[in-house]
N, C-alpha and C positions, 0 to 999 in steps of 0.2 A: 504493500500500500504506500502510495506517495505521500509526502508531507503536505503537498498542496496541488490541487488541480484547478486550472481555469478552463471553463467549458464554453465552447462555441463563441469565442471572441473574434472580432475582426482583427487579424494579426497583421501588423506592419512591422516587419522584423528587423529593420535597421540596415538592411543591405541594399535597399532600393528596389527589391523585388515587389511585384504586384501584391496588394493586400489579398488575404484569403481568410476564410472561416476555418478556425483550427482550435484544438485544445492544447494546453501547455501544462506540463507537470514539473514540479520542483522537489528536489531531494537534497538535503544537506547544504542548502544555500546556492545550489547550482541548478540549471535547467536540465531536467532528466530526459524529457521527451517533448516533441512538438508534432502534432498531426491529429489523426483520428484513431479511435479505438483505444485511447489511453485508459488504463485501469483506474480504480477508485483512489480517492485521496482522503487523508484524515480531515482535511478541510477542502470544500469545493465552493467555487464562486461561479455562478451561472452568469455569463457575461454577454448574453445575446444583445447585439446593438451597441456594444462598447468597443472602442479601439484598444488594442493591446500593443503597446510600444515599449522599446527599451527605455530605461530611465535616461534622462538628459545628462550629458556629460558637458559641463560648462567649464571651459579652460581659461576663462578670463574673469576672475573675481579678485576681491581684495579683503578676504576674511582673515588676514594675517593676525590681527589682534582679536577680532570677534570670536574666532575659532577657539580661543583659550578660555572664553567665559560663557559662550552661548552654545549649548548642546544642540540647539535646533537650527542653527545656521540660517536664519531667516534674513531676507525673504526668499532666497533661492529655493529652499526646500519646499516652499509653498507652491512652487511652479513645476513640480515633477523632476527637479534636479536631484540626481542620486550620487553624482561625483562632481566636486568643485575643486578647481586648481587655483591657488592664489600665489602671492609673491610677484605679481606682474608689475610691469612698468618700472622696475628697478627700485621699488620702495618696499620696506618691510622692517622687521624688528630683530633680525639675527644675521650675523653675529653682532653682539653689543657689549662694550666694556661697562662694567658697573660704574654708575655715575654719569654716563654719557647718553642715557636713554632719551633725554629731553630733545636732542637734535632729531632723532629718528621720529619722535612724536610730532615735532614741528614740521618736519618734511611731509609726513603722512597727512597731517591736517591741511597743509597747503595744496598738495598734489591731489588728494582724494577726498577732501572735505569731510573728514572724520574729526570731530572737535577734540581739542587737546584735553578738555576735562573728562571726556568719555574715555579716551585712551589711557590717561593717567590713572583714572579710577579703575578701569577694567582690566588692565594688563599688570600682572604681578612680576614680570621679568625674572622668572625662576631659572634663567639660562644665561649663558654667555656665548658659547659656541653655537653654530647652526645645528650640530649634532644633538646638543642638549635641547635646543628648541624642538627638534623633531621628536625627541623622547617625551617632552611635555605634551605635545600634540597627541602622541601615541597613547599616553596614559589617560586621556580624557574620552569618555563616551560621548557619542553624538549621533545624530539621526541620519547623516549621509557620510559617504567616504570623502576624504579630502587629500589633496597633495600640495606640497609646498615647494617653492623655488627660491634660489638664493638671489636676493636683491643686490644689484651692483652698488647702490648707494650705501647700504649698510656695510658691505664688504670693504669698500673704499674708506669709509669713515673709521672703521675698526683698525685698519692697517695704517692709515696716514694721519689719523687724528683730525684736528680742525682743518688742516690743509686739504683733506679729502672731501670736505664739504664745498670746496671751491672747484668748479668744473675746469677752470683754466689751469689749475695746479697740475703738474705732471709728476707721477710717481717715479722714483728712481728704480734701478734694476732690482735692488733688494726688495723694494716694496711690491713690485710686480710679481716677483717670485713668491713673496709671502701671500699675496692675494691668490695666486694660483694654487699654492699648497692648501689654503683654507677651502677654496672652491672644490678642489679634487677630493678632499676629505668629506665635504658635505655631500657631494655626488655619490661617493661610495657608501655613505650612510643612508642614502635614499632620496636626496633632493631631486626634483624632477627637471631642474634646469637652472639656467642663469638668465636673469632679466635685466634690462637696462632701458633708460629713457633718453632719447635724443630729440625731444620736442621742447620748444620754448614756452609751450602752454603749461608746463610743469614747473612750479616754483614752491619752495618751502613757504610756510606762513610768514616768515620774516623777509620774504622777497627774493631770496637767493635761488638761482636755478638749480635743478636737480644735478647731483654730482657727475653723472655720466654723460651730460649733454654733449661735451666735445672731447670725450675720451679719445686719445690718439691710437694709431695703429700698434705701437709697441705694447700698450696696455691691453688692447683687445686681443692681440696675438698671444700675450702671456696667459690670459684667461682661456683663450681657445685651446692653447696647448694643454692646459690642465684638464679640459674636457676630453681631449683626445686621450690623455693618459688614463682617465677614468672610464673612457668609452661609454659615457652616459650623459643624458641631459639634452634639453632643447635650449636654444638661444631665442629668447622672446624679446621683441623690441617695439617700443612706441617711438616713432621718429617723424620729424617734419619732412624728411627726405629732400633735404637741400642738395646742392650740387655735390656729387660724389659720395653721398652718404650711403646709398645702397651698396656701392662698391666696397666701402670699408666693411660693412656688415657681411657681405658675401665672402670677402677675403678671410674674415674671422671664422665663418662657418666652414670654409674649405680647410683651414688649418685644423679646426676641431673635428671635422668629419662627422658633424652632428647636424640635426635638423635646425632650420631657421624659420621662425614664425613671426611675421610682422603685422602690425595693425594696418588695415587698408580701408580707407574711407574717403569720402568726398569732403574736402574742406572748402569753405566758401570764399576764402581769399585766394585760392588757387584751384578752381573747380575742375580742371583737367589733369591735375598732377597725379591723381590715382591711376590714370591710364598709363602714364610713364612708369610708375612703380609696378603696375601689373605686368607691363611688358618686360621689365627687368626680372620679375619673378618667373615668368614663362621662359625667359632666356636661360636662367639658372637651372630650371627644371629640365630643359632640353639637353643640358649638359650633365644630367644625372644627379643634380643636387636635390635634396629634400627641402623644399622651400614652400611655405604656404602663407596666404594672406588671411588674417582674421577679419571678418566683415560683420557688419550689423545687418539687421533685417528690417529696420525702420529708422526714421530720423534719430540722431542723437538729440534727445529732447530735454532742454533745460526748462524746469518748471518754475514759473513766477508765482509766488503766493505770499500773502501778507503774514502768514504764519510760518513760512519757509525761510530759507537762507537768502534768497535773492528776489528782488522786485525793484521797480524803477525808483523807489523812494527810500531804499534801505540805508543810504548814507546821508539822507536829508536831516539837518539838525532838528527840524520839527518832528520827524519820525523818531529820531533818537530820544527826544523828550517823552514820547509815548511809550517807550520800551519798558519803563518801570511798571506799566499797567499790565494786567493779564490780557490775553488776546481779546476776550469779549469786551473788556473795558476800552481797549484801543478802538475796536470797531464801533462801539457805541459813541465815542467821541467823534469819530470821523463821520458817522451817519448824521449826527445832530449838529454839526458845525460846518456849514457851507464855506465860511471864511477860511477855516483850516484846510479844507479840501482845495480851495482856490490857491492858497499860498503854497501848498505842496506841489501843485502843478506849475504855477507861474514863477515862483522863486526857486527855480531849479538849482540844486546843488551841483556845482561844476567841478567834478573830480573824474579821474580816469574810469572808475567803476561805473559811475552814473552815466557817463557818456556811452560806455559800452552797452549798458542795459537799455538805454533809450534808443540807441541805434538798432537794437534787435527787436524793437516793438513791431517793425514793419513785417516781420515774418513770424509773428506770434498769433495764436489762435485761442479761442475759448476751448477748454478741455471738457467736452461734453460727455454724455452717457448715451449710447456706448462710446468708448474712446475711439476717435477717428485718427488713425496713424498716417493718413494721406489727405490732410485737409486741403480744400480748394483755396488757392491764393485769393480768390474773390471774396473770401470770408476772413481774410487776415485783418488784424487790428489796424495795420497801416492803411489798408484799402477802405475800411469802414470809416476811419478818422478823416481820410481825404474826402470821401463822399459826403460826410456830414460837416465838413469844414471846421473840424475841431482839432485841438492839440492832441496828438497821440497819447500823451501822458494823462490827459483828462479822461479819455476813453478807457485807458488801462485802469485807472483808479475806479471808475464806475464798474468795470467788469470784475475787478478783484474784490469789490465790496459785495458782490452778489452772494447769495447763500450764506448770509450773516458773516461775510468776510472769509469764507472758506473756499471760495472759487479759486481756480487755478488756470493760469495761462500757459499754453504749450508753445514754447519757443523752439522752432526747428533749427537748431544751432548748426548741425552738420548733416550731411547726406540728404540735403533737400534744396540744393541751389536752384534747380529748375522748377520747383513747386510741385514735384511729383516724385515717385519712387522708382522711376525707370532705371536710374543708375544703380540703385540698390538691387533691383532685379537682375541687372547684368552682372553685378558682383556676386550675387548668390548663385547664379547659374554657372559661374566659372568653375571648372574642375580643380583649379589651383587654390580655391578658397574653402574655408570652413566657417561655421557660425562662431562668432566671438563678440567681444566688446560689450558684454552685458553688464560688467562692472558691479556685480553683486557685492554688497558690503561697503561700497564707496559712494561718494557724492550724496551723502544721506539726506541732505536738506534740499536738493534740487534736481536730482535725476533718479528715475525709477526704472531704468532699463533692465534691471534684474528680472523683470517679467517677460523679457524677450522670447524665451523658449515657448511660452504660452501664446504670445501675440503672433509669433512667426507662423504657427499653425493656423490660427483663426483667420489672420489677415490674408496670408498668401494662398492658403488652400481653400478658403471658404468665403471670405467677406469682401475681397477687393472689388471695386467697381470702376476704377479709373484706369484700368489696364489689365493685361493678362495675369492670370493666376499661375501658381506653380503646383506640381503634383504633390500630394500629401506624402507619398512614399519617398520622394526626393528630399523633402524638408526634414522628415524624420531621420534619414541617413545623415543629413548635414549636421544634425545636432547630437548624433549618437556615435555610430561607428567612425565617422569622419573625424570628429573631434577627439575621440579616444585614440585613434591611430596616431595623431600628431604627437602624443606623449607616450606612445608605446604601451598604452593600457589595453593590451590585446586580449584581455579576459572579459571585456564588457562592451556594451553598445550593440550587440546582436542577440536576437532571440533564437537560439539554436542549442541543441544538446551540448553540454559541457561548458557553456558560458555562464557567467555570473548572473544570478537571478535578481537583477535590478530591472524593474519595469513599472509602467503606469497603465492603469485601466481608466479610459477617458470617455465621458459622454460628450462626443464631439459636437453634437447639435447644441449642447448647453455650454460648451467651453467658451469662456470669455474672461478678459482681464477687467478688473473693477477700477474705478477711478482711484487715484492715490489718496491717502489720508495721512494726516500728521498724527504721530503717536509719540509718547514720551516714555520709551521702554529701554533706553540705553543706560549704561552705568552713569551714575551721578544725575539721573533724570534727564539724560540727553534726548534731544528731539531728532526724529527722522521722518521721512516720508516712506510709506510702505504701500505697495500696490499688490493686492491679492488677486486670486483667480477663483472662478467657479467652474465646475465640470470635471475636476479630478476626483474620480470615485474611489480609487485605491492606488497607493504607491507602496512598492515593496523594495527593500534593500537587502540583498543576500537572502532572499526568500522570506523576509520578515516584514510584515505590514507596518509601515511607519505613519501613514496618513490615510484616513477614511473620510470622504466627503468634506475635505478641507480642514479636518481636525486631527491633530497628532494623536497617535495611539499611546504614546509614552515609551514605545520601544526605541532603543538607541543602538542599532546594529552597525553604525558607521565606524569605519576604521581609517587610520592613516595609510595611504598608499606610498610605499617606498619604491622609488623607481629602480635603483641599481639592484636591489634585492629581488625585484619583480614579484613582490607579495603585497597583500593587503590584509 
């Protein structure tokens, strides 16, 4: 008798094969059988009308700190994710010298918008080396599997001290050798890769650029040589891809003999740059290199909200005077005082942040229900303001005050230059790309893209109206076996005998992402935006049910995945 049998599900197995009606049996945390005529199970789920998919493998998250205090790894686990990889973009919390933790916290706060108070309260820093950090992660029960990567910034700062925080400082030969030794040791202990950031969008809270921004070829070569010695790990990079940058990264990957995975998206200040980068990826692959682009499935959406981190008035002195009030009190003042509203709009605070926020109102939209991830430019705030002959900030304030001040504006920050998602479709369809950039655990006050695994299915396979859809089987593969392969996680992402029993049962007709909501559930009462989903009937990790109808069962079967050891 099997431990578990799923009966008559619509199986989408993660390989891209056509869906079919089938049973699935689980024994000892692995899939034992798929097909017809499967014998009885100690527990059986009759899944007529439900999709049965592998659990989502999300390779771009930032749970480096949260994974040490939150066994439920939300919000990713709320969206059918059963494996999450973090340490991306060169930021993280190991290795770390005792007494120097504040810099890594400051860097994470600036790059990934996780408040210092949350990190300082939530992380106990029971480690110094990366190996010790892995052991701490390994000792903690959680609801999903996790994997960690070595962040370049932490490695550099550990070896070089304060000089390491300056991207323009160059390590000497001894320092490069020491970084390589530490990286090699971490990879042999199970780190999944090395990550770095070469984008000017990434700055510490104190304004300094991320330490890897302009790392030179000797430093990259030293790290790559360590990866070759360990014969393990992926090189993950977030880059602006300026002149020659891809060539530097490709040279490092060639030295390492390891896969290279780069973020690939459309930035609005260079809307065709992604095509050049994609061509470089294809050229490298044609020469036998393992290079992939991590792509999004919707606009990179910055959420403007009066209760969130960003909105057009966030730096205004009048708004700052209101911040001592609870949210309801602030909204009551604004609703009852037309002179205050007028001054917020007309006495615009002139600083860099405000100018950026106001300039982005033209491509901002009401975030309605259901959430529209391909909004019509004719409904943008800028278009409405122009049609009404009004200041865009006045329209923004009116919209933000709706729903008792809980309304949210959806700013299509990236991946939406043309006012549609045709570029995103082209990126998704490319065989050199995998689903990524969900950023679970990061940007907690203004981005909710951790819900992307859910919205990718609903939008591209079912709901899109402004262009072609994509096959469900293709989308499932993009978020399961394709993402798992990038990190050599070859035991998951496919529903077939002998594979890890991580899977979702989904009521696809009911599947939808809900509007984001502000909650105060982080350490020190920290605030974040969380976007949940409806339609996940059951989620299983290693054959154990972790979530039923959106509610956690309390089971915590998740484990740390150690790359070099190949176990979990």
